[in-house]
One Martini backbone bead per residue (centre of mass of N, CA, C, O) as a GRO file, in nm:
protein
   73
    1MET     BB    1   0.947  -0.717  -0.983
    2ALA     BB    2   0.808  -0.476  -0.858
    3ALA     BB    3   1.031  -0.406  -0.655
    4GLN     BB    4   1.239  -0.337  -0.868
    5ILE     BB    5   1.092  -0.103  -1.001
    6VAL     BB    6   1.062   0.071  -0.752
    7ALA     BB    7   1.363   0.086  -0.694
    8LEU     BB    8   1.445   0.220  -0.964
    9ALA     BB    9   1.259   0.470  -0.932
   10THR     BB   10   1.389   0.545  -0.630
   11GLY     BB   11   1.704   0.437  -0.608
   12GLU     BB   12   1.702   0.153  -0.494
   13ALA     BB   13   1.841  -0.118  -0.376
   14VAL     BB   14   1.850  -0.457  -0.487
   15PRO     BB   15   1.896  -0.765  -0.391
   16THR     BB   16   2.061  -1.016  -0.499
   17GLU     BB   17   2.124  -1.345  -0.477
   18GLU     BB   18   2.427  -1.295  -0.382
   19GLU     BB   19   2.333  -1.093  -0.129
   20LEU     BB   20   2.209  -1.307   0.027
   21THR     BB   21   2.145  -1.466   0.286
   22PRO     BB   22   2.109  -1.775   0.397
   23GLU     BB   23   1.832  -1.715   0.536
   24GLN     BB   24   1.699  -1.583   0.294
   25LYS     BB   25   1.721  -1.820   0.104
   26PHE     BB   26   1.556  -2.020   0.269
   27ARG     BB   27   1.296  -1.850   0.281
   28LYS     BB   28   1.248  -1.837  -0.023
   29GLU     BB   29   1.235  -2.151  -0.073
   30PHE     BB   30   1.008  -2.205   0.134
   31ALA     BB   31   0.790  -2.023   0.001
   32ARG     BB   32   0.799  -2.162  -0.278
   33SER     BB   33   0.712  -2.448  -0.193
   34GLY     BB   34   0.434  -2.367  -0.092
   35GLY     BB   35   0.329  -2.236  -0.358
   36LEU     BB   36   0.343  -2.499  -0.531
   37LYS     BB   37   0.125  -2.658  -0.359
   38GLY     BB   38  -0.140  -2.492  -0.328
   39GLY     BB   39  -0.286  -2.517  -0.603
   40LYS     BB   40  -0.315  -2.823  -0.605
   41ALA     BB   41  -0.470  -2.850  -0.339
   42ARG     BB   42  -0.711  -2.672  -0.421
   43ALA     BB   43  -0.797  -2.833  -0.671
   44ALA     BB   44  -0.853  -3.102  -0.530
   45LYS     BB   45  -1.101  -2.979  -0.350
   46LEU     BB   46  -1.261  -2.905  -0.588
   47SER     BB   47  -1.518  -2.912  -0.760
   48ALA     BB   48  -1.646  -2.908  -1.069
   49ALA     BB   49  -1.853  -2.678  -1.028
   50LYS     BB   50  -1.649  -2.473  -0.898
   51ARG     BB   51  -1.445  -2.464  -1.126
   52LYS     BB   52  -1.647  -2.361  -1.342
   53SER     BB   53  -1.719  -2.099  -1.196
   54ILE     BB   54  -1.436  -1.976  -1.193
   55ALA     BB   55  -1.385  -1.981  -1.499
   56LYS     BB   56  -1.625  -1.804  -1.582
   57LYS     BB   57  -1.535  -1.557  -1.419
   58ALA     BB   58  -1.255  -1.521  -1.561
   59ALA     BB   59  -1.363  -1.489  -1.852
   60ALA     BB   60  -1.538  -1.249  -1.805
   61ALA     BB   61  -1.307  -1.065  -1.715
   62ARG     BB   62  -1.138  -1.089  -1.983
   63TRP     BB   63  -1.394  -0.984  -2.172
   64LYS     BB   64  -1.506  -0.707  -2.059
   65ASP     BB   65  -1.305  -0.497  -2.248
   66LYS     BB   66  -1.381  -0.629  -2.551
   67GLY     BB   67  -1.716  -0.565  -2.604
   68HIS     BB   68  -1.784  -0.851  -2.488
   69SER     BB   69  -1.984  -1.104  -2.332
   70ALA     BB   70  -2.012  -1.421  -2.193
   71ALA     BB   71  -2.297  -1.373  -2.047
   72ALA     BB   72  -2.465  -1.288  -2.310
   73LYS     BB   73  -2.470  -1.595  -2.450
   0.00000   0.00000   0.00000
C-alpha cells in the first residue's frame, strides 16, 4: 500500500494484479506463503517468559504517548 501511495504522489503507475507477469504472480504468492508461516514458527519457538517480555514491551510502546506508562504501575 505504501508503494501505491508513493506512486500516486509521484505520478508513477503501479502495476495491478492483472498487469503482473506469471513469474511476478508466482513470486508474490511464494513470498506471501513464507510470511504466513513465519509468525507461527517464531511463536512456537519462544518461551512463555520471552513472549511475556515482548508483550510488555509492545504495551509500553503503545501507551508511551498516551500520558501514562504501563511501566510506572
